[in-house]
C-alpha positions, 0 to 999 in steps of 0.5 A: 880192740887190742894190738893183737886184733889190729895186727890181725886185720891190718895186711898188705895187698900185694897179690903179684906172682912169680909168673907175673914178674917173669912176664914183666921181664920178658915184656921189657926184653921185647920192648927193647928188641922191637925198639931196636928193630924200629930204629933200623927200619926207620933209618933204612927207610930214610937212607933208601927212600923206601916208604915201605920201610918207613911205614913198617918202621912206624907200625913197629913203633906203635907196638913198642908203645903198646908193649911199653904200656904193658911193662908199665902196668906190671911195674905200677901194680908192684910199686903201688901194692901197699898204697892205701888209696887202692882199697884192694891193691893195684892188681887190676891195672894189668886188666886196664892195660890189656883193655887199652891195648885192645882198643889200640889193636882195634884202631890198628885193624881199622887203619889196616882195612882203610889203607887196604881199600884205598890201595885197591882203588888207587894202586901204588908202586911196590918195591918188592925186593926191599919189602920182602927183606923188611917183611922177613926181618920183621917176622924174625923179630916178632917170632923172637918176641913171641917166643919170649912172651909165650914161654910161660903163656897160659891158655887157662881162661880162669888164670889169664893175665890180660896184660901179658895176653895183650902183649902176646897178641900184639907181637902175634898180630905183627908176625901175622902181618909179616907172614901175609906180607911175604906171601902177597909180595911173593905172589906179586914178584913171581906172578904179578898179582899186585892185588894180593898186597891190599887183599892180605891187608884186609884179611889181616885187619879182620883177624887182628880185629877179632883178637882185639874184640876178644881181649876187650871183652875179657879184660872188661869183664875183669874191670867190671867184676862181671866174670863167672866165679861159679866153681869158686862160689860152689867150693866156698859154699861147700866148705862153709856149710859143712859146719853144723848150723852154718848157712851162707847168706851172701857171697861176693867174689871179684878179681884183684889180680891176674891170678887172685880173687877176693871174697866177702862172706856173710853167714847165718849161724847160732855158733859163730867161730873166730874169723881166722877159722873160716879164713883158714878153711877157705885158704885151700881154694886156689886163687882165693887170696883175700 
């Protein structure tokens, strides 16, 4: 093998995109905003003696940790793109972070449901005025965070960034609980319907739990290479078998980044061509980068 051949097969595995780098920057902004909101809520809760403020502050703290994990995943994938220990790069770490966030969201949903049931059985005194201020403040913070994360958020399942989606769902979950809290607290203040507070907690837990299950299912599919690549496989077969005396014998496709796939192609032919010819033909398939 000469030096030209070596240069041909040695290559990097950095499959990050400009969209992912934008998502990383926005996630860092959201972490900073949420951290500041967390400190304000915890300090205000300590000064006023309001457990509602303290509890909301710790709830915000849990999301600061989850969003921090999302930001870490982007940075890890970028910094380890050339690490030879990762055979096809570190792009899947974003799916791993998304799966971890889904488990965390599931735990939050379970806690919300348990706490709501306990409050049905043993009602507590609610400081409506303070709680309304906190809920309004939290909603404003989460709407700003959702705008930052959702500016480039893609709904196309084929090109989803599970890490970005996890961060986006975290702030949506917080925004949802803030809206439900405002509605419930308003009903309690105006009509004395104290039961709305734990009831909305259960509704919020169900919705957050459903989001967590969907995110865990999708990100686990990436981690286990269990995605449906049927359209891409059909396009690869069409391109390869368009050549005379070429038959596709075996094909493996898997994801190596939020928007990147790799494939291994085995051919049966009496007239093999240089590998670079096949690679050049397949290069036109969107998202097939390796």
